[in-house]
N, C-alpha and C positions, 0 to 999 in steps of 0.2 A: 408765363409758362403756367398751368394749372397743375395741383399736387398729384395729379392723376398722371397728369402728361409727364409731369418728373418722375414719377414711378416707369411707365412706360420707356420711358428714353436712357435712365441708367439700367433697366430690365438686360435692353436692346445692348448695351455695352456689355453686360458682363457673359451674354450668350456670344456674342462675337468675338469676344475675349480682349478687344481693346481695351488699352490704360489710358488714361486721362489724368490731366490735371487742371482743376479750375483756381482760377485768382484772381484778383484785383476786387476791387469795390464794387457791393452790389451783386458779386457772383455768389452762386453758393456752393458749397464744401458737400463731401459724404457726411461728412459730419451732422448735416442737418437733414437728412432724410430718416424717416421714420415708418421702415415697413412693420406693416402688420404681418404679416406673416414668414414663413422662410424665407431667407435669402436666395435668389435663382441661382441653378446652379449648371453647369456646361458641362452635357454627356461629354464622355471621352471614354479610348479604349480600357479595358479591364486593366487596373494596373495593381499590383501588390507591393504594401507597405509595409516597414518594419519598424514596431514602435521605438523610439529611444531611452523610454521612461515607461516607467509605471504609467499607465492612462486611463483616464474615465472616457468610457462609450457613454453618449449623452445622447436622449430622445430628439434633439434638434441642435441647430450650430450655433450654440453661445453655451456658457457656462452657467447662464440660469435656466438651462433647461434638466430635466431629471435625469440623471446617471441609472442607466441600464446593465451596465457591465464594468469591469475594473479589468483590465488584461497587464498581465507580466511586461515590463521591458524582452525586449526581443521579439514579442509576439507578431508574426506575419496577418497583414488585414488587405483584403480585396477592395478595392476602392472602383469605381464607374464613374462616380460625378464628383465635381469639386465647386464647392460654393464661393460665392464671389468675397467675402469675408476670412477666407482662409482654414475654413474646415472642411473635412471631406467626409462624404456620404459612404458608409463600410458597410459590409454584411458579417455579422458574426456571431456563429451558432445558429443560423436559421431567421436571425432579427434583424434589422436595418436600423445603424444608428448614425454619430455624429464624431470624428475626432478631430482636435487640432492639429494641423499641419505645422505647427510650430514642434511636437514631440513623434515627429514621422520623416522614416526618409525611404525614399525609392527602392526596392529590390527587385523589380523585372528585369531579366536579365542573368538574374544570380545563378550559379549553378546549381543552389541547394533550393530543391522541390516545397512548395507553397504547402505546409500542411493544411490537413483537414482534421473537424473536431474529430477527438478521440473517439473508437469504439466502443460501444457501452459493454464494461464488464467492472465488476467490483474491484478486481485485485489482478496487477501483473507480477511476473515473476521470470528472469533469467534463467532458461534453461541450459546455458553452458557459462564458461569464465566469458564475459563479454565487456568491449572496450566501447564507453563513452567519447564519441566524438564530438567536433566543434560544427561540423557539417554533416549532411544524409548520406555520405558517402565514405568509404575507407579511405579515400584522399584528405578528407579532415583530420585535425590534430587529434592525439589523444587526450582526453582530459582527465579520464580514470580508469580502471579494470576493477569490474564488479563480479562477485563471486557467484557461481549457479544456485539458483535459490533465492537469490538478492529481491526483494520485493522494488519494481516501477515503479514512479509518479509519470506516470503518461499523461502527455497533454493534449496531443494531437499525432496524426501519423499521414506521415508522408505521402506523396503518390507512388514513389517508388521503391514502397515496402520499408521503409524506415520509421521510424517512432523518436518523435520530440520527448524529452523527459525532462523533468526539474530533479537536478542531482545538487544536493548542496548551494541551493539557494542559486545554481545558474541552470542556463538551458543548454540542453544538448541532447546529442542522437545516438540512437540502438539502433542495431537491424533486429528488426521484425524478425527473422529468421530463426533467431535463438532466444525466442520472446514467446510465452505461455500467458494467456488471458485464462483468470479462472472466473468465470461468472460463476455467481450465485455464493461467492466467499463472502463474508460478512466480518468486521473488526467488533470483538462482543464489546460491549458495555459495562463490563461488570466484572473486571480481571481480578480485584481484590476477592470475588467472592468465594469461599469456600467451595460451595458447587458448582463453579465455572465450568464449564462445558468448552472445550479448545479441542478442535478437530479439523477433517480436510477444509471443511465449510466455515468452520469458527475462529479466526486468528485474535490474536492477544494484537493489543496496539503495538506499533512501531518501538522496537529496543525497550519494551515493558521492563521494570525491575520491582518484582515484591519488596513490599517496605521493611516485612517483620523477618527477614531471611538469618539463622542462627544455624550454628555448628550443630549439628546430632552428636548426641554421644553412642551410638553405636560402633558396633567395629566394621570396616569396610575392607575391600579386599586390597587394599594398598596403605602406606603409614602417610602419607603426606596430607598437608591441610590445605584443602582446595576448595573451589566451590562446589566439587560434588558431592562434597561431605554436607552443606547444606540444607535447610528445608524451610518452611514456613513455622514460625514458633509451635503452631497449635499440631503440625504436623508432625513436626518434630520431637514433641512429647510423645504423641502417640506413636511413632513407629518404635521408640524406647520402650513402651509398655509393651508392643507388639515382639518384640527381640527377647525382652523378659520372659514374658507369657511362653513363648516358642521353649526357651531354653527349658521352661520347670516341666514339658512335657517329653524333652530328650530331643529337641528338634534345635538345631544351631544354625543360624542362618549370617551371612554377611551383606554390606549392603554394597554394590558396584558402581551405582550412579543416580544421584539424587538432581538436584538443582544445576541448571545449564543458563549459562547467560545467550543472550541471544546471537553474539557473536562467535561464539562457541559453537551454538546451534548450526550458526551460516557456515563453518567453516567446517563441521560433520559433514552436515550434508552436501557440501562441495566434495567433497572427499571421497563420497560416495557415487556424486555422479562422474568424476573423473575415472572412478574404476568400473562402474556399471551401464553409466549414461540416464540422462535424465527420469526415462520412462520407469524403468527397473528401481533407480533409487525413490522415487516415489511411495512404492508400493512396501518397502522396510522401515524406508526413514522418513522422518516428518519436514515441511519447510520450516526456513526458521518462522516463528511466531505461530507457528500451530504445533507444536511439540510441548506435552504437557508437564515437563522436565521444566519448560522456564517459567511456568507457574509456581514451583517451589512447593508442589503439592505431589510430587509425583516420585515416586526411586525401584528403581532393580535394585532385587537382592538375588542371593543365591547360595548355596550349599557351605557350611563351616569350613569344607574343605578349599575353599574357592574354585573347583571345578563348574563348568556349564553354565560359567556367568554368563548371563545374555543368551543364551544357545539352545536352541531346540533339545536336547538332550535332557535341559532342567524338567521336562513336562514329564511327568508320571513319578517324580522321585517321592521321596518322604517328604521333605521339605515343601514341595510344590503342594502335595496332597493334604497338607497342614495349613497352608497357605489360604488355599480354597475352602478348608471347612472352617477357620478360625479369623481369618481376616476380620471380617467383617464385626468381628464382636470389638476390635479396636480403632473401626473408621475408617478399615480401608476395603477397597474392593480392588478385585483384578479385573484391571478396567479393558483388556483386550480377550475375552474368552472364547472359548473355542466353540465354533460354528457361528459365531457373530461378524465374522470377517466383512458380511455384504453392509453390515450397519457401521458398524464401527469405521472399518476403510484400512485395517490392518489384521495382518495373521495371529494368531493363537500366542499371546506372550501370558504366560505362566508365572512368569519374575517380572512382571510392570504392576508396583503397587500403586494406587491413587487414592490420597485420604479426601472423604467427603463428610465424614461426621458420619455418627455410629447411627443415629434415624436412617440417614438416607441408604449407607450401607448396609443397614441388614434389610429393609425394602427390597433393596436390589437384588440381594443374596436370593431373598424369600420367593422373589417370582423370579428368576432364573432372567434376567433382562439388563440393560446395558443403560450408563446415565445418559446416553441419546434415548432410550426407550422410556426412561424412568419420568426424562421432562419433556416427552413424545415432541422433539425436536429432530434437527438432521445435523 
């Protein structure tokens, strides 16, 4: 039999699905064949497979081919063809590739809908306290419950409106009914910068913690030594100077809340969602990761008698007027000024100070603009 006829013979066997074993002296085994191209594949109805391990998708059906993607254990793949050498031809994110059948199992007929690639968006958040389940339905076991405002690592979207996510290294599913895609939100690349801009479009890295937090020396409305008395070291020194300067001019101030950890901001935002609903909560409270308090550079202050703390009644007081006129001298700005709600995304907060350093603070004050406008970003 010629080499060409050998290849035709074995290709025919592969297409028809026949199994064979050639034995005996002078016979040819499979190992003696040298295909110059890809092994022939047999067409089949579309099947859904689930990976049983982290798995490389390659450009051809062998480990000698280039890796075009690596998928996590539990990823669902759709295949319509099976190669003769134990590889599957699959579709993944609009590309065609091959995976070894050694690390996949059939999942056709499963009650779990096959997911499609996740829709394009920068950040997904839970709009209510949300159960993470083992399958894409309420019949799946609850793996965890996430608080409203939690950022989600969405990897795929199931056909029935559920989202596949990664949580603590495991795959799980959440109902898309309680998830909001925040298109356009970015993670800041310079969280340690004194001038970092954190707002509804620019968030801190997940669970970011400033490296140089220290306790401030200013008086607060409470006595306990909690994280709310902390600021980054440069900002802590500056706020002490501001309080002392105000005192010399007959204005007494108290701190209300400075640093908040990611966990604290998550709990706070979740409590507001429970009380007022997500859509209202985001008008006055920051999503976890987007609060200036998490930078260690922001602080809420109030009058020396402790009244009007973080309340509208603080506006127009002697203390608020002094801060508006003199905060920039110490490197602080009124972060959310009146009339700039469309720019900052928040209502007027005369009590919220943000440390940016004297040069930037004085430039912003002299021009009557916001931090966003100073840097020309959203």
